[in-house]
C-alpha positions, 0 to 999 in steps of 0.5 A: 452474274459472272466476274471476268476479272475473278476468272482471269485472276484465276486463270493467270495465277497457275503454277507449273504442277508436274504431270502426274500422268506417265509419258508413253514415248513413240517407238519404231522397231525394225528388223535388219540382216543383223538383229533389231533396231529400236528407235525412240522418240525422247527429246529432252531426255538426258542420257544420264536419265536413261536405263535399258533392261534385256529379259527373255524376249523384252526390251524395257527403257526406262527414264525421265523427261525433266523441264529444266527451264521452269523456275520457282515463281513461273507462271505458265500460259500453256503446257503441251509437253509432258514431263515425267517418267516413263516406262516403254516395254518392247515384245520381240518374237524370240529372246533377246536377252544376252544381245549385244546392245549399242546405243546412239542418242542424237537429235532426240532420238535413242537408236538401239541396236540389238544383235544376238549371238546367233546373228554375229 
């Protein structure tokens, strides 16, 4: 016979455990008259936790979203947001290495503008 009190106790004693899965943030990529624009949805990520790398025709963005509200002793009721490191790689149809990079982080979106030598 099931003991509902035991099951409730097991559920209510859950502790926060960092996610082991790799977070894959969403991105939009646009081609403009003077290069490329990449927009990433990075709500909750600090600019200090971001790293950009250009190589050949790839843009790689790495970082980490951390739960800054969690404290020792907290017990979670519901957790849907992934807190973990991430790596996003975007392939372009031609080389972007050496492109001028301008980035802006606002309202949870990282906007990266890439402008190559040819387009200047």
